[in-house]
C-alpha positions in Angstrom: -363.4 -57.4 -110.5 -364.4 -55.5 -107.4 -360.7 -55.5 -105.9 -359.6 -53.8 -109.3 -362.6 -51.0 -108.8 -361.6 -50.8 -105.4 -357.9 -49.7 -106.9 -359.0 -47.0 -109.4 -361.5 -45.5 -106.6 -358.8 -45.1 -104.6 -356.7 -43.8 -107.1 -359.4 -41.4 -107.9 -359.7 -40.6 -104.0 -355.5 -40.1 -104.2 -355.8 -37.5 -107.0 -358.3 -35.6 -105.1 -356.3 -35.3 -102.1 -353.4 -34.2 -104.3 -355.4 -31.4 -106.0 -356.3 -30.5 -102.9 -352.6 -30.1 -101.2 -351.3 -28.7 -104.0 -354.0 -26.0 -104.4 -353.5 -25.1 -100.7 -349.9 -24.8 -101.3 -349.9 -22.9 -104.7 -352.8 -20.3 -102.6 -350.5 -20.2 -99.4 -347.3 -19.1 -101.7 -349.0 -16.4 -103.8 -350.4 -15.2 -101.0 -347.0 -14.6 -99.2 -344.6 -11.7 -99.8 -341.9 -14.1 -102.0 -340.7 -11.1 -103.7 -339.5 -9.6 -100.4 -336.9 -12.7 -100.4 -333.5 -11.4 -100.7 -330.5 -14.0 -100.5 -328.3 -15.2 -97.3 -324.6 -15.0 -99.3 -322.2 -17.9 -98.4 -320.1 -14.9 -96.9 -322.7 -14.7 -94.4 -322.9 -17.9 -93.9 -321.9 -21.2 -95.0 -325.1 -22.6 -94.0 -326.7 -20.9 -97.3 -324.3 -22.8 -99.7 -325.2 -26.0 -97.7 -329.0 -25.2 -98.4 -328.8 -24.6 -102.1 -326.8 -27.7 -102.7 -329.6 -29.7 -100.4 -332.4 -27.5 -102.3 -331.0 -28.9 -105.9 -330.5 -32.2 -104.6 -334.4 -32.6 -103.6 -335.3 -31.2 -106.3 -333.6 -33.9 -108.6 -335.3 -36.7 -106.3 -338.6 -34.6 -106.8 -338.2 -35.2 -110.7 -336.8 -38.6 -110.2 -339.8 -40.0 -107.8 -342.4 -38.1 -109.7 -341.7 -40.0 -113.1 -341.4 -43.0 -111.7 -344.7 -42.8 -109.0 -346.2 -42.0 -112.7 -344.8 -44.4 -114.8 -345.1 -47.5 -112.3 -349.2 -46.7 -112.7 -348.8 -46.9 -116.1 -346.6 -50.0 -116.2 -349.0 -51.6 -113.9 -352.1 -50.8 -116.1 -350.6 -52.1 -119.3 -349.3 -55.5 -117.4 -353.1 -56.0 -116.3 -354.6 -54.8 -119.8 -352.2 -56.9 -121.9 -352.6 -59.8 -119.1 -356.7 -59.2 -119.3 -356.7 -59.3 -123.1 -355.0 -62.8 -123.4 -358.1 -64.0 -121.9 -359.8 -63.1 -125.3 -360.4 -65.1 -128.1 -358.6 -64.1 -131.4 -361.7 -63.2 -132.9 -363.1 -61.1 -130.3 -359.4 -58.8 -130.6 -359.3 -58.7 -134.3 -360.8 -55.8 -135.0 -360.6 -53.4 -138.2 -357.4 -50.3 -138.4 -358.6 -47.0 -137.7 -357.1 -44.6 -140.2 -353.8 -44.2 -138.4 -353.6 -48.1 -138.5 -353.8 -48.6 -134.7 -356.5 -50.7 -133.5 -359.0 -49.5 -131.3 -359.2 -52.1 -128.7 -363.0 -51.8 -127.1 -364.2 -54.1 -124.8 -367.4 -53.1 -124.1 -368.2 -53.8 -128.5 -366.9 -57.0 -127.9 -369.2 -57.7 -125.0 -366.3 -58.6 -122.6 -366.7 -58.8 -119.2 -366.6 -55.6 -117.1 -363.1 -56.2 -115.5 -362.0 -55.7 -119.0 -363.9 -52.7 -119.7 -362.5 -51.3 -116.3 -359.0 -51.9 -117.2 -359.0 -50.7 -120.4 -360.4 -47.3 -119.6 -357.9 -46.7 -116.7 -354.9 -47.5 -119.0 -356.6 -44.9 -121.9 -356.8 -42.3 -118.7 -353.3 -42.8 -117.8 -352.5 -42.3 -121.4 -354.2 -38.8 -121.9 -353.2 -37.6 -119.4 -348.8 -36.8 -119.6 -347.0 -36.0 -117.2 -344.2 -34.3 -119.2 -344.8 -30.2 -118.3 -345.0 -31.3 -114.3 -341.2 -33.0 -115.0 -340.3 -29.8 -117.5 -341.0 -27.1 -114.8 -339.4 -29.0 -112.1 -336.0 -29.5 -114.3 -336.4 -25.8 -115.1 -336.8 -25.0 -111.2 -333.6 -27.2 -110.6 -332.0 -25.3 -113.4 -332.8 -22.1 -112.1 -331.5 -23.4 -108.5 -328.3 -24.6 -110.0 -327.8 -21.0 -111.6 -328.7 -19.2 -107.8 -325.7 -21.6 -106.5 -323.3 -20.5 -109.3 -324.2 -16.9 -108.0 -323.2 -17.6 -104.6 -320.3 -19.4 -105.5 -319.3 -16.1 -107.4 -320.5 -13.7 -104.9 -318.1 -15.7 -102.5 -314.9 -15.5 -104.9 -315.7 -11.7 -105.5 -316.0 -11.1 -101.5 -312.6 -12.7 -101.0 -311.3 -10.9 -103.7 -312.4 -7.0 -102.2 -311.2 -8.3 -99.1 -307.9 -9.2 -99.8 -307.8 -5.6 -102.2 -308.8 -4.4 -98.8 -306.7 -5.5 -96.8 -303.7 -4.7 -99.4 -304.9 -0.9 -99.4 -304.9 -0.4 -95.8 -301.5 -2.3 -94.9 -299.9 -0.4 -97.5 -301.3 3.2 -96.1 -300.1 2.6 -92.9 -296.7 1.6 -94.3 -296.8 4.8 -96.0 -298.3 7.0 -93.5 -295.7 6.1 -90.8 -292.8 7.0 -93.5 -294.4 10.3 -93.6 -294.6 10.8 -90.3 -298.8 11.5 -90.3 -300.5 10.7 -87.6 -304.0 10.2 -88.7 -305.4 8.3 -91.7 -307.3 11.8 -92.9 -303.9 13.2 -93.0 -302.9 10.3 -95.3 -306.1 11.3 -97.5 -305.0 14.9 -97.6 -301.4 14.0 -99.2 -302.9 11.7 -101.5 -305.1 15.0 -102.9 -302.2 17.2 -102.7 -300.6 18.1 -105.9 -297.1 18.0 -104.2 -296.7 14.2 -103.8 -298.7 13.7 -107.1 -295.2 12.5 -108.3 -294.5 10.4 -105.4 -294.4 6.6 -106.5 -295.3 5.7 -103.1 -298.3 7.9 -103.2 -299.0 6.7 -107.0 -299.0 2.9 -106.1 -301.6 3.4 -103.2 -303.8 5.3 -105.1 -303.6 2.4 -107.4 -304.5 0.1 -104.8 -307.4 2.4 -103.7 -309.2 2.4 -107.0 -308.6 -1.6 -107.1 -310.2 -1.7 -103.7 -313.0 -0.2 -104.6 -313.7 -1.9 -108.1 -313.4 -4.9 -106.6 -316.0 -3.4 -103.6 -318.5 -2.4 -106.6 -318.4 -6.0 -108.4 -318.9 -7.7 -104.8 -321.9 -5.2 -104.4 -323.4 -6.0 -108.2 -323.3 -9.8 -107.5 -324.9 -9.5 -104.0 -327.6 -7.2 -106.0 -328.0 -10.0 -108.6 -328.2 -12.7 -105.7 -331.0 -10.6 -104.0 -333.0 -10.7 -107.4 -332.5 -14.3 -108.0 -333.5 -15.1 -104.5 -336.7 -12.8 -105.1 -337.2 -14.9 -108.4 -337.3 -18.4 -107.2 -340.1 -18.9 -105.7 -342.3 -16.9 -108.5 -340.7 -18.3 -111.7 -339.2 -21.6 -109.8 -342.1 -23.0 -107.6 -345.4 -21.7 -108.6 -345.2 -23.2 -112.0 -344.7 -26.4 -110.8 -347.5 -26.1 -108.6 -349.5 -24.6 -111.1 -348.6 -27.8 -113.4 -349.3 -30.4 -110.7 -352.3 -28.6 -109.8 -353.6 -29.1 -113.8 -352.1 -32.4 -113.9 -354.4 -33.5 -110.8 -357.3 -31.9 -112.5 -357.1 -33.2 -115.1 -356.4 -36.9 -113.3 -359.4 -36.0 -111.1 -361.8 -35.3 -114.2 -360.5 -38.5 -116.3 -360.7 -41.1 -113.5 -364.5 -40.1 -113.3 -365.0 -41.9 -117.4 -363.8 -45.1 -116.0 -366.9 -47.3 -116.3 -367.4 -49.4 -113.3 -371.1 -49.8 -113.0 -372.2 -53.4 -111.5 -369.0 -53.5 -109.5 -368.6 -53.1 -105.5 -366.2 -50.5 -104.8 -365.3 -50.4 -101.5 
């Protein structure tokens, strides 16, 4: 029994430590200037794409590990409780059903040894504190990062289109500039604005290329703007809710663990 009590005590201390740690993390992030975060586009650095993929991978790992961590505790408590119940005689285990049809197993009322009470209380604590909200917010954070990754990829594609349109325009402008015997790009602008050349197919084609260049650049600027907004929302919309849920989950565990009856046991 003392071993079980020691385990329960250490789990209680663990949850207090988890609570303190995540409260500090939450406070630090909320006090930071997270709304000023700006995106580093793939066009600026390939490391941006690598970092986003790595973050998405770590969030998936965080989800799996947290789920497994809590499920393992529950499985252990269920196995221990089930094994201990086998040592109770049939008359002791059988009780009247509750209105919902579930038999209310209560070792204390049965006069069972304290270890049965501790084990049963521990299982009830684990069953009362749901991990679902924590997992839900981690999943939402992961989806947010995934959408941001898609925005990064879209920005990279659009940047290539804008650069391609700009190169085509500059190349064609230089060719036409030579054909018309113009010495500077300003002369070329003057030609394009001159109605005398408005029916020149070469000028018309260059004007189309100029419009396309501007359109592609405008599209790229809009995507970059969206990427900055998405990046600035990553912490307040993604990470902060996760930390809030973990803090709440830890607080509830700390509170519930104090209800486990360990009277009479020596806790180390």
